[in-house]
C-alpha positions as CSV (number, residue, x, y, z in Angstrom):
1,X,169.2,57.7,105.5
2,X,169.3,57.8,109.4
3,X,166.5,57.1,112.2
4,X,165.5,60.8,112.4
5,X,165.2,60.9,108.3
6,X,163.1,57.9,108.7
7,X,160.8,59.2,111.8
8,X,160.3,62.7,109.8
9,X,159.3,61.1,106.6
10,X,156.6,58.7,107.9
11,X,155.1,61.4,110.1
12,X,155.1,63.6,107.1
13,X,153.1,61.2,104.7
14,X,151.1,60.0,107.6
15,X,150.2,63.8,108.1
16,X,149.3,63.8,104.6
17,X,147.2,61.0,105.1
18,X,145.7,62.2,108.1
19,X,144.9,65.6,106.2
20,X,143.3,63.4,103.3
21,X,145.9,65.5,100.8
22,X,147.6,62.7,97.9
23,X,151.2,62.6,97.5
24,X,150.0,64.8,93.8
25,X,148.1,67.1,95.6
26,X,150.8,68.3,97.8
27,X,152.9,68.2,95.0
28,X,150.7,70.6,92.8
29,X,150.5,73.1,95.8
30,X,153.9,72.9,96.2
31,X,154.9,73.2,92.6
32,X,157.1,70.4,93.0
33,X,156.8,67.2,90.5
34,X,154.6,64.3,91.7
35,X,157.9,62.2,91.1
36,X,160.0,64.3,93.4
37,X,157.5,64.5,96.1
38,X,157.8,60.4,96.1
39,X,160.9,60.9,96.5
40,X,161.7,63.1,99.2
41,X,159.3,60.8,101.1
42,X,160.6,58.1,100.5
43,X,164.2,58.8,101.2
44,X,165.7,58.6,97.1
45,X,166.1,62.9,97.5
46,X,167.0,64.9,100.0
47,X,164.2,66.1,102.3
48,X,165.1,69.8,103.9
49,X,163.5,71.1,106.8
50,X,162.7,73.7,105.0
51,X,160.4,71.4,102.6
52,X,159.4,69.3,105.4
53,X,157.6,72.4,107.0
54,X,155.5,73.2,103.8
55,X,154.5,69.9,103.3
56,X,153.3,69.9,107.4
57,X,151.8,73.5,106.6
58,X,149.7,72.0,104.3
59,X,148.4,69.7,106.4
60,X,148.2,72.4,109.5
61,X,150.5,71.0,111.1
62,X,154.3,72.2,111.9
63,X,158.0,70.8,112.2
64,X,159.7,71.4,115.6
65,X,163.2,70.8,116.5
66,X,164.6,70.0,120.2
67,X,168.2,70.3,121.1
68,X,168.3,68.9,124.6
69,X,172.0,69.2,126.1
70,X,173.6,66.2,127.6
71,X,171.1,63.7,125.6
72,X,172.2,61.6,122.5
73,X,169.2,60.6,120.2
74,X,169.4,57.5,118.4
């Protein structure tokens, strides 16, 4: 897992908390097991942009990806 993965997972967990949505509630709404939701948010299972977007949407948020030419993101 790299820094971008960690950052995304951290921000999604914060968004859920801010929205007052538990991981278990989010899992139910998305048709996932609570175990798999937890694994995605802790890095023990892959978290795709599609799943990240679905989780964010539950929090009335969105995922944005910007590609900046000539810069290295670390």
